[in-house]
Kinemage of the C-alpha trace (Angstrom):
@kinemage 1
@onewidth
@group {chain A} dominant
@subgroup {mainchain}
@vectorlist {calphas} color= white
{ca phe a 1} P 136.515 -61.155 -46.548
{ca val a 2} L 139.049 -58.802 -48.115
{ca ile a 3} L 140.264 -57.673 -44.691
{ca arg a 4} L 140.663 -61.286 -43.606
{ca arg a 5} L 142.655 -62.080 -46.734
{ca arg a 6} L 144.904 -59.102 -46.114
{ca his a 7} L 145.460 -60.122 -42.491
{ca lys a 8} L 146.226 -63.710 -43.565
{ca ala a 9} L 148.726 -62.530 -46.173
{ca arg a 10} L 150.316 -60.253 -43.610
{ca leu a 11} L 150.634 -63.069 -41.093
{ca gln a 12} L 152.146 -65.364 -43.687
{ca glu a 13} L 154.712 -62.690 -44.581
{ca leu a 14} L 155.579 -62.184 -40.923
{ca glu a 15} L 155.999 -65.933 -40.413
{ca arg a 16} L 158.216 -66.108 -43.491
{ca arg a 17} L 160.388 -63.273 -42.178
{ca arg a 18} L 160.555 -64.831 -38.730
{ca gly a 19} L 161.641 -68.111 -40.314
{ca ile a 20} L 164.390 -66.340 -42.268
{ca glu a 21} L 165.624 -64.516 -39.147
{ca ser a 22} L 165.625 -67.746 -37.188
{ca glu a 23} L 167.623 -69.482 -39.912
{ca arg a 24} L 170.109 -66.633 -40.098
{ca ala a 25} L 170.581 -66.788 -36.322
{ca arg a 26} L 171.151 -70.534 -36.481
{ca ile a 27} L 173.740 -70.199 -39.250
{ca ala a 28} L 175.540 -67.495 -37.305
{ca gln a 29} L 175.582 -69.725 -34.228
{ca asp a 30} L 176.937 -72.673 -36.195
{ca leu a 31} L 179.670 -70.550 -37.734
{ca his a 32} L 180.630 -69.171 -34.339
{ca asp a 33} L 180.585 -72.509 -32.521
{ca asp a 34} L 182.188 -74.746 -35.126
{ca leu a 35} L 184.398 -72.529 -37.273
{ca gly a 36} L 185.162 -69.740 -34.839
{ca ala a 37} L 186.317 -71.998 -32.024
{ca gly a 38} L 188.236 -74.232 -34.414
{ca leu a 39} L 190.098 -71.380 -36.066
{ca thr a 40} L 190.964 -69.950 -32.628
{ca glu a 41} L 192.401 -73.329 -31.646
{ca ile a 42} L 194.452 -73.541 -34.831
{ca gly a 43} L 195.772 -70.042 -34.244
{ca leu a 44} L 196.879 -70.819 -30.697
{ca thr a 45} L 198.525 -74.076 -31.730
{ca ser a 46} L 200.315 -72.295 -34.600
{ca glu a 47} L 201.834 -69.891 -32.099
{ca leu a 48} L 203.133 -72.823 -30.064
{ca val a 49} L 204.815 -74.314 -33.141
{ca gln a 50} L 206.828 -71.118 -33.601
{ca asp a 51} L 208.519 -71.615 -30.245
{ca ala a 52} L 212.189 -72.153 -31.090
{ca ser a 53} L 212.781 -74.166 -27.907
{ca leu a 54} L 210.468 -76.995 -28.987
{ca leu a 55} L 211.874 -80.411 -29.813
{ca pro a 56} L 211.271 -81.821 -33.316
{ca asp a 57} L 208.805 -84.428 -31.929
{ca glu a 58} L 206.787 -81.691 -30.232
{ca val a 59} L 206.666 -79.660 -33.454
{ca arg a 60} L 205.385 -82.704 -35.370
{ca thr a 61} L 202.770 -83.309 -32.698
{ca tyr a 62} L 201.453 -79.744 -32.866
{ca ala a 63} L 201.548 -79.808 -36.681
{ca gly a 64} L 199.501 -82.978 -36.660
{ca glu a 65} L 196.934 -81.363 -34.362
{ca ile a 66} L 196.617 -78.394 -36.720
{ca ser a 67} L 196.154 -80.692 -39.707
{ca thr a 68} L 193.481 -82.766 -37.916
{ca arg a 69} L 191.582 -79.714 -36.746
{ca ala a 70} L 191.709 -78.162 -40.226
{ca arg a 71} L 190.142 -81.301 -41.735
{ca glu a 72} L 187.444 -81.211 -39.081
{ca leu a 73} L 186.643 -77.598 -39.947
{ca val a 74} L 186.413 -78.402 -43.645
{ca ser a 75} L 183.907 -81.095 -42.760
{ca ala a 76} L 181.955 -78.764 -40.494
{ca leu a 77} L 181.803 -76.098 -43.201
{ca asp a 78} L 180.572 -78.688 -45.695
{ca glu a 79} L 177.754 -79.639 -43.274
{ca ile a 80} L 176.696 -75.989 -42.791
{ca val a 81} L 176.693 -75.294 -46.521
{ca trp a 82} L 174.706 -78.448 -47.209
{ca ala a 83} L 172.143 -77.567 -44.522
{ca val a 84} L 171.400 -74.118 -45.950
{ca asn a 85} L 171.474 -74.920 -49.664
{ca pro a 86} L 167.847 -74.969 -50.900
{ca arg a 87} L 168.752 -77.479 -53.636
{ca asn a 88} L 168.962 -80.075 -50.872
{ca asp a 89} L 165.401 -79.580 -49.676
{ca ser a 90} L 164.223 -83.063 -50.651
{ca ala a 91} L 164.298 -86.624 -49.363
{ca pro a 92} L 166.581 -87.915 -52.192
{ca ala a 93} L 169.151 -85.205 -51.449
{ca val a 94} L 169.054 -86.099 -47.731
{ca ala a 95} L 169.496 -89.788 -48.549
{ca ala a 96} L 172.492 -89.095 -50.795
{ca tyr a 97} L 174.257 -86.883 -48.223
{ca phe a 98} L 173.573 -89.256 -45.320
{ca ser a 99} L 174.947 -92.154 -47.325
{ca gln a 100} L 178.161 -90.277 -48.085
{ca phe a 101} L 178.494 -89.080 -44.510
{ca val a 102} L 178.158 -92.492 -42.852
{ca gln a 103} L 180.713 -94.013 -45.213
{ca arg a 104} L 183.129 -91.134 -44.731
{ca met a 105} L 182.859 -91.479 -40.942
{ca leu a 106} L 182.984 -95.245 -40.479
{ca lys a 107} L 185.074 -96.753 -43.284
{ca pro a 108} L 188.362 -95.232 -42.044
{ca leu a 109} L 187.624 -97.041 -38.734
{ca gly a 110} L 187.282 -100.373 -40.502
{ca ile a 111} L 183.517 -100.467 -40.053
{ca gly a 112} L 181.687 -101.766 -43.153
{ca cys a 113} L 178.634 -99.866 -44.436
{ca arg a 114} L 175.666 -101.452 -46.186
{ca leu a 115} L 173.253 -99.045 -47.893
{ca asp a 116} L 169.576 -99.849 -48.304
{ca ile a 117} L 168.161 -96.754 -50.005
{ca gln a 118} L 164.727 -96.810 -51.634
{ca arg a 119} L 165.311 -96.532 -55.381
{ca asp a 120} L 162.119 -94.617 -56.157
{ca leu a 121} L 162.379 -92.371 -53.132
{ca ala a 122} L 159.738 -89.655 -53.563
{ca ala a 123} L 160.908 -86.066 -53.761
{ca leu a 124} L 159.241 -85.200 -50.441
{ca pro a 125} L 160.265 -81.652 -49.395
{ca leu a 126} L 162.208 -80.905 -46.235
{ca asn a 127} L 162.877 -77.368 -45.101
{ca ala a 128} L 166.205 -76.175 -43.714
{ca glu a 129} L 165.103 -76.608 -40.090
{ca gln a 130} L 164.010 -80.174 -40.694
{ca arg a 131} L 167.245 -81.077 -42.499
{ca his a 132} L 169.320 -79.342 -39.813
{ca his a 133} L 167.807 -81.206 -36.842
{ca leu a 134} L 167.535 -84.521 -38.680
{ca phe a 135} L 171.177 -84.358 -39.740
{ca leu a 136} L 172.424 -83.461 -36.258
{ca ala a 137} L 170.496 -86.387 -34.819
{ca phe a 138} L 171.884 -88.674 -37.515
{ca lys a 139} L 175.401 -87.386 -36.934
{ca glu a 140} L 175.038 -88.042 -33.220
{ca ala a 141} L 173.936 -91.594 -33.956
{ca val a 142} L 176.871 -92.280 -36.297
{ca thr a 143} L 179.301 -90.764 -33.797
{ca asn a 144} L 177.952 -92.981 -30.996
{ca ile a 145} L 178.500 -96.045 -33.220
{ca ala a 146} L 182.071 -94.949 -33.986
{ca arg a 147} L 182.901 -94.304 -30.323
{ca his a 148} L 180.989 -96.911 -28.345
{ca ala a 149} L 179.459 -99.716 -30.444
{ca arg a 150} L 182.600 -101.716 -31.306
{ca ala a 151} L 180.760 -102.728 -34.463
{ca thr a 152} L 182.236 -104.198 -37.617
{ca glu a 153} L 179.259 -103.424 -39.866
{ca val a 154} L 176.483 -100.859 -40.076
{ca arg a 155} L 173.379 -100.871 -42.232
{ca leu a 156} L 171.773 -97.589 -43.299
{ca ala a 157} L 168.204 -97.808 -44.629
{ca ile a 158} L 166.262 -94.801 -45.897
{ca his a 159} L 162.801 -95.008 -47.358
{ca ala a 160} L 159.520 -93.056 -47.450
{ca arg a 161} L 155.969 -94.299 -47.196
{ca asp a 162} L 152.679 -92.463 -46.596
{ca gln a 163} L 154.582 -89.149 -46.554
{ca val a 164} L 156.822 -90.275 -43.666
{ca leu a 165} L 160.592 -90.345 -44.128
{ca thr a 166} L 162.319 -93.183 -42.242
{ca val a 167} L 166.054 -93.255 -41.532
{ca glu a 168} L 167.300 -96.439 -39.841
{ca leu a 169} L 170.795 -97.276 -38.553
{ca glu a 170} L 171.545 -100.830 -37.491
{ca asp a 171} L 174.881 -102.066 -36.146
{ca asn a 172} L 176.270 -105.421 -35.076
{ca gly a 173} L 178.180 -104.016 -32.108
{ca arg a 174} L 178.142 -104.843 -28.425
{ca gly a 175} L 174.697 -103.293 -27.824
{ca phe a 176} L 173.520 -101.633 -24.594
{ca asp a 177} L 170.529 -101.185 -22.320
{ca pro a 178} L 168.635 -98.130 -23.668
{ca gly a 179} L 167.125 -97.487 -20.223
{ca ala a 180} L 170.432 -97.500 -18.375
{ca ser a 181} L 172.644 -94.467 -17.703
{ca thr a 182} L 175.613 -95.196 -19.927
{ca ala a 183} L 178.149 -93.372 -22.119
{ca gly a 184} L 176.242 -91.591 -24.861
{ca ala a 185} L 172.975 -91.361 -22.873
{ca asp a 186} L 172.843 -87.580 -23.290
{ca gly a 187} L 173.273 -88.038 -27.013
{ca leu a 188} L 170.282 -90.413 -27.120
{ca asn a 189} L 168.141 -87.846 -25.316
{ca asn a 190} L 169.300 -85.130 -27.696
{ca met a 191} L 168.294 -87.236 -30.711
{ca arg a 192} L 164.842 -87.846 -29.248
{ca glu a 193} L 164.407 -84.128 -28.510
{ca arg a 194} L 165.448 -83.087 -32.010
{ca leu a 195} L 162.908 -85.404 -33.622
{ca arg a 196} L 160.247 -84.295 -31.157
{ca arg a 197} L 160.729 -80.713 -32.280
{ca leu a 198} L 159.938 -81.849 -35.818
{ca asp a 199} L 156.856 -83.843 -34.730
{ca gly a 200} L 158.814 -86.990 -35.482
{ca thr a 201} L 159.993 -89.939 -33.431
{ca cys a 202} L 163.292 -91.545 -32.485
{ca val a 203} L 163.063 -95.222 -31.499
{ca ile a 204} L 166.124 -97.039 -30.129
{ca thr a 205} L 166.158 -100.842 -29.840
{ca ser a 206} L 169.136 -102.638 -28.292
{ca glu a 207} L 170.273 -105.097 -25.664
{ca pro a 208} L 173.743 -106.051 -24.475
{ca gly a 209} L 175.574 -108.284 -26.915
{ca arg a 210} L 173.006 -107.979 -29.703
{ca gly a 211} L 173.845 -104.717 -31.486
{ca ala a 212} L 171.502 -101.760 -31.775
{ca thr a 213} L 168.902 -100.324 -34.130
{ca leu a 214} L 167.987 -96.657 -34.240
{ca cys a 215} L 165.022 -95.425 -36.286
{ca phe a 216} L 164.091 -91.831 -37.101
{ca arg a 217} L 160.616 -91.179 -38.520
{ca leu a 218} L 159.841 -87.711 -39.828
{ca pro a 219} L 156.401 -86.744 -41.234
{ca leu a 220} L 156.659 -84.653 -44.416
{ca ala a 221} L 154.370 -82.899 -46.857
{ca gly a 222} L 153.532 -84.285 -50.326
{ca glu a 223} L 155.722 -84.067 -53.399
{ca arg a 224} L 156.602 -80.613 -54.713
{ca gly a 225} L 153.736 -79.094 -56.579
{ca met a 226} L 151.253 -81.469 -54.883
{ca pro a 227} L 148.701 -80.383 -52.260
């Protein structure tokens, strides 16, 4: 019995270390892909601006590109920091960040946002991996709406029941055939795959001319401190 307990404790410690190493590798990849590439692009564009032969309009164009890319990097850094901060390991923190994100993305495009967030949302825990994949799937969904839906209003609903977190996005856009090969099809597959990794589901309901509804369901453990 003592030997089994020692082996179990050792396995748990190894799993914990493997989880930490995996998370560190993911953070490093995010920093390289998002920030590294963006900073390289800003550096190259800055060198172009220093060309004395450029016309004033060209200088303004390049300066605008640098400004836009810098804002994108600030947003990307905010997403990375949010994903790794353990204070955000709960359903209410996820709901708050998703609400801010969808409004920040869509309101500048003139798309209205209605929030339907469960008031007594239980403090169900999410680990960093769950928050990371759920957010990237959610971000993909919001981006698809911004680029392809031609919607004027989006409804975001987040609630939890029976230890399952549900995130639903509904738009009043032009809709599409989920089974057809259209723009954004790869993104839909990516969302399904991310939820599958978390033992969750991604259900997409739409038809041409009738908007679209996307629903993420993610099973979670009980409240903190509960079995």
